[in-house]
C-alpha positions in Angstrom: 65.1 47.6 55.0 61.4 48.5 54.5 60.5 52.2 55.0 57.4 52.4 57.2 56.4 55.6 55.4 54.6 54.9 52.2 55.8 56.6 49.0 52.5 55.7 47.2 49.3 57.8 47.3 47.4 56.9 50.5 44.2 55.0 49.7 41.3 54.1 52.0 40.7 50.6 50.8 42.3 47.2 50.9 42.6 46.8 47.1 46.4 46.6 47.5 46.0 43.5 49.6 43.4 41.8 47.4 43.2 38.5 49.2 42.3 37.9 52.9 44.0 34.6 53.7 43.3 34.5 57.4 39.8 34.8 58.8 37.2 32.8 60.9 34.2 33.3 58.6 33.3 29.6 58.0 30.2 29.7 60.2 29.5 27.9 63.4 32.6 25.7 63.8 35.1 27.7 65.9 35.3 31.0 67.8 34.5 33.1 64.7 31.2 33.8 62.9 28.2 31.9 64.4 26.1 31.5 61.3 26.1 31.9 57.5 24.1 35.1 57.6 26.6 36.8 59.9 29.5 35.6 57.7 27.9 36.9 54.6 27.5 40.3 56.2 31.1 40.4 57.2 32.3 39.4 53.7 30.1 42.0 52.1 31.6 44.7 54.3 35.2 43.5 53.6 34.5 43.2 49.9 33.3 46.9 49.9 36.7 47.7 51.5 38.4 46.3 48.4 39.0 42.6 49.1 38.3 40.4 46.1 39.0 36.9 47.5 38.6 35.2 50.8 40.4 32.1 52.1 38.8 31.3 55.4 40.8 29.5 58.0 38.9 27.9 60.8 40.9 26.6 63.8 42.0 23.0 63.9 42.8 22.5 67.5 41.7 19.1 68.6 41.1 19.9 72.3 38.7 22.6 71.5 37.9 22.8 67.7 38.4 19.3 66.3 37.7 20.4 62.7 38.4 18.5 59.6 37.2 18.6 56.0 34.1 16.8 57.2 33.1 19.8 59.4 34.6 22.6 57.3 33.3 21.8 53.8 29.5 21.6 54.7 29.8 24.9 56.6 31.7 26.5 53.7 28.9 25.4 51.3 26.3 26.9 53.6 28.3 30.2 53.4 28.5 30.0 49.6 24.8 29.4 49.4 24.1 32.4 51.6 26.4 34.6 49.5 24.7 33.4 46.3 21.2 34.1 47.7 22.3 37.6 48.6 24.0 38.0 45.2 27.4 38.8 46.7 29.8 37.8 44.0 33.2 37.0 45.6 35.4 34.0 45.6 35.4 32.2 49.0 37.3 29.1 49.9 38.5 27.4 53.0 41.8 26.1 54.4 42.6 25.9 58.1 44.7 27.4 60.9 46.5 24.5 62.6 47.6 24.5 66.2 51.2 23.1 66.4 50.8 20.6 69.2 51.1 16.9 69.6 47.8 16.3 67.9 49.1 18.0 64.7 51.8 15.2 64.4 49.1 12.7 63.3 47.6 15.2 60.9 50.9 16.0 59.3 51.7 12.3 59.0 48.5 11.7 57.1 49.6 14.4 54.7 46.2 15.7 53.8 46.4 19.2 55.2 44.1 22.0 54.1 46.3 24.5 52.3 45.8 28.2 51.6 47.0 27.7 48.0 49.4 25.2 46.6 51.5 23.9 49.5 51.0 26.9 51.9 49.8 25.7 55.4 48.7 28.2 58.0 49.9 27.3 61.5 49.8 28.9 64.9 51.1 28.5 68.5 49.8 29.1 71.9 50.0 32.8 73.0 51.4 31.6 76.4 54.3 29.4 75.4 56.3 28.5 72.4 55.5 25.2 70.7 58.0 22.6 71.8 60.3 21.7 68.9 58.9 24.4 66.7 61.9 24.3 64.4 61.4 20.5 63.9 57.8 21.1 62.9 59.0 23.6 60.3 61.6 21.2 59.1 59.1 18.3 58.9 56.6 20.3 57.0 59.2 21.4 54.5 60.4 17.8 54.1 56.8 16.8 53.3 56.5 19.4 50.7 54.5 22.0 52.6 55.4 25.7 53.1 54.5 26.7 56.7 53.0 30.1 57.2 53.1 31.2 60.9 50.0 33.2 61.8 50.4 36.6 63.6 54.0 36.2 64.8 53.9 39.6 66.3 51.4 38.4 68.9 53.7 35.7 70.5 54.9 37.8 73.4 57.6 35.3 74.4 59.4 36.3 71.3 59.4 40.0 72.0 62.5 39.7 74.2 63.9 36.9 72.0 63.6 38.7 68.7 66.3 36.7 67.0 64.0 33.7 67.1 61.9 35.4 64.5 64.9 35.7 62.2 65.8 32.1 62.9 62.4 30.7 62.1 62.1 32.8 58.9 65.5 31.6 57.8 64.5 28.0 58.4 61.8 28.3 55.8 58.7 29.6 57.7 56.7 32.5 56.1 55.1 35.1 58.4 51.6 36.4 58.3 50.8 39.7 59.9 47.4 40.7 61.3 46.5 44.1 59.9 45.0 45.2 63.2 48.3 44.7 64.9 49.5 47.9 63.2 46.5 49.8 64.6 47.4 49.1 68.2 44.3 46.9 68.6 46.3 44.2 70.5 48.4 46.7 72.4 51.5 48.9 71.9 54.0 46.1 72.3 52.4 44.0 69.6 52.3 47.1 67.3 55.9 47.8 67.8 57.0 44.2 67.0 54.8 44.3 63.9 56.6 47.5 62.8 60.0 45.9 63.5 59.1 42.8 61.5 58.1 44.9 58.6 61.2 47.1 58.8 63.3 43.9 58.8 61.5 42.5 55.8 60.2 39.4 57.7 56.5 39.7 56.9 55.3 37.8 53.8 51.5 37.9 54.0 48.8 39.7 55.8 45.3 38.9 56.9 42.4 40.2 58.8 42.1 37.3 61.3 38.5 38.6 61.5 36.3 36.8 64.1 33.5 39.2 65.0 31.9 42.7 64.7 34.5 44.4 67.0 37.3 43.3 64.6 35.3 44.5 61.6 34.6 47.9 63.2 38.3 48.4 64.2 39.5 47.2 60.8 37.0 49.5 58.9 38.1 52.5 60.9 41.8 51.7 60.4 41.4 51.2 56.6 39.1 54.2 56.0 41.4 56.5 57.9 44.1 55.7 55.3 46.4 54.4 58.0 46.4 50.7 56.8 47.5 51.7 53.3 50.0 54.2 54.6 51.6 51.4 56.7 51.4 48.6 54.1 50.8 49.8 50.6 54.5 50.3 50.0 55.5 46.9 51.4 56.1 43.9 49.1 53.3 41.7 50.4 52.9 38.4 48.6 49.1 38.0 49.0 48.3 38.6 45.3 51.4 36.8 44.0 50.9 33.6 46.1 47.1 33.5 46.5 45.3 34.9 43.4 
């Protein structure tokens, strides 16, 4: 069991995390940053907090954000150009955050999913209702050689009273990614408590900022610079560096 009280010296950076593997900083293609200049500003601030690599994950949700490599790659290049112009030297790439819904079936069948690294695929569900046949999606992804990573499991409130489902999904081969801001109480007390429980039970594998906008950045900066983020996570065996650097 993970102890929520860090035994390491408290730091006020994100150097222990190293890689942000969930953000919406590819400009202008989802509900995240609207343009390359804004994205570059966010990345500069996050880099100053200690992050050295960014894997941006725009939504792929066909009803609202029908993204594909054809929309993601040009926007990523515009961001890289902006960073180069500003002489911000950080590694930035892009994958995707896939909504698990019937439209995802076709994408999975094509087998050309945008991965975080290697075979790691970031997926999400609706906040209102569990994806039908979620366990089959996990099984099918594993069969096709992908390793699913479920984004922000602590925010799916339908699991809060069905906690054993977390354990079941994790045992079935789904990694879990925590939003750092969940531990600050940004999404509410209930989400924070589930985040703590998942950490204490060793069910969290990765963490990310899930940064969309300035409010997220402000809250994250305050949480990190207070030392609270490191106190909560610096002692936890996160796999960000092992799997993504």
